[in-house]
C-alpha positions in Angstrom: 87.2 137.2 -104.5 89.6 139.4 -103.4 89.9 142.5 -104.5 93.3 144.8 -104.0 91.7 148.3 -102.9 93.1 150.8 -105.8 92.6 154.8 -105.8 90.3 155.3 -108.4 90.1 158.7 -110.1 86.9 161.0 -109.5 84.3 161.1 -112.1 83.3 164.2 -114.1 79.3 164.4 -114.5 78.2 166.1 -117.1 77.3 169.3 -115.5 80.9 169.3 -114.6 80.7 168.3 -110.7 82.9 165.3 -109.5 81.9 162.3 -107.3 83.9 159.1 -106.6 83.8 156.1 -109.1 81.6 153.7 -107.8 81.8 150.3 -109.4 78.2 148.8 -108.0 76.6 152.3 -109.8 77.9 151.2 -113.3 77.3 147.4 -111.9 73.6 148.2 -111.5 73.1 150.0 -114.6 74.2 147.1 -116.8 72.6 145.1 -114.6 69.2 147.4 -115.4 69.5 147.1 -119.5 70.2 143.8 -119.0 67.1 142.8 -117.2 65.3 139.4 -118.4 67.9 139.1 -121.2 70.4 135.9 -121.5 73.0 137.7 -119.8 75.3 136.1 -117.1 75.6 138.1 -113.9 79.6 137.1 -114.2 79.6 138.9 -118.0 78.4 142.1 -116.7 81.1 141.6 -113.8 83.7 141.1 -116.8 82.6 144.0 -118.4 82.6 146.0 -114.8 86.2 144.8 -114.0 87.7 145.4 -117.4 86.7 148.8 -117.3 88.2 149.4 -114.3 91.3 148.3 -115.3 91.3 150.7 -118.2 90.8 153.9 -115.9 93.7 152.4 -113.7 96.3 152.0 -116.9 95.3 155.5 -118.3 96.3 156.8 -115.0 94.4 160.2 -115.1 92.8 162.1 -112.2 89.1 162.0 -113.4 87.5 159.4 -116.0 84.0 161.1 -117.5 80.6 159.7 -117.8 80.8 160.2 -121.5 84.1 157.7 -121.4 82.2 155.4 -119.2 78.8 155.4 -120.9 80.9 154.8 -124.2 82.9 151.8 -122.7 79.8 150.4 -121.8 77.6 150.5 -124.8 80.8 149.4 -126.6 80.9 146.4 -124.3 76.6 145.9 -124.1 76.9 145.6 -128.3 78.8 142.9 -127.9 77.0 141.1 -125.5 73.2 141.7 -126.3 71.9 143.9 -128.8 68.8 144.6 -126.6 70.7 145.5 -123.5 72.6 147.9 -125.3 69.5 149.7 -126.6 67.8 149.9 -123.6 71.2 151.5 -121.7 71.8 153.7 -125.0 68.5 155.2 -125.0 68.3 156.6 -121.1 72.8 157.2 -121.9 71.8 159.3 -125.0 68.9 160.8 -123.6 66.5 159.9 -126.9 64.1 162.3 -127.1 61.4 160.3 -129.6 61.1 157.3 -131.0 62.8 158.7 -134.6 66.0 159.1 -132.4 65.9 155.7 -131.2 65.4 154.2 -134.3 68.4 155.9 -135.8 70.1 154.4 -132.6 68.9 151.4 -133.7 70.0 151.8 -137.6 73.9 152.6 -135.8 74.1 149.0 -134.2 72.6 147.8 -136.9 75.2 149.1 -139.6 78.3 148.1 -137.1 76.9 144.9 -137.0 76.6 144.0 -140.5 79.7 146.3 -141.6 77.1 147.9 -144.2 76.7 151.8 -144.8 72.9 150.9 -144.6 71.0 148.6 -142.8 69.6 146.4 -145.5 71.9 146.7 -148.3 73.3 143.8 -150.1 
């Protein structure tokens, strides 16, 4: 597969430093989250390409790690819930089990469209 080289914006990190956008780093983070899950490599490639395309379309000087993380979580939520929780646990830096459970509750609320999981 051929790719056109396009100048990607820099990535602004949480500590206000910048680094070049790294498609491989984004892909690797997703691969780790999807490890031993029924997620095809082509699904990960598609998400990475979609994220790249959105970044290019926005025509910004930089993209934040927060924007990238949120984009990955939105995509993983639709692909595999376990991969989503794995990624979210690192990205959101859950401090304890309670925070992780709250993240799972958020996922269940979104999935079911209910305000509280378990509501009828």
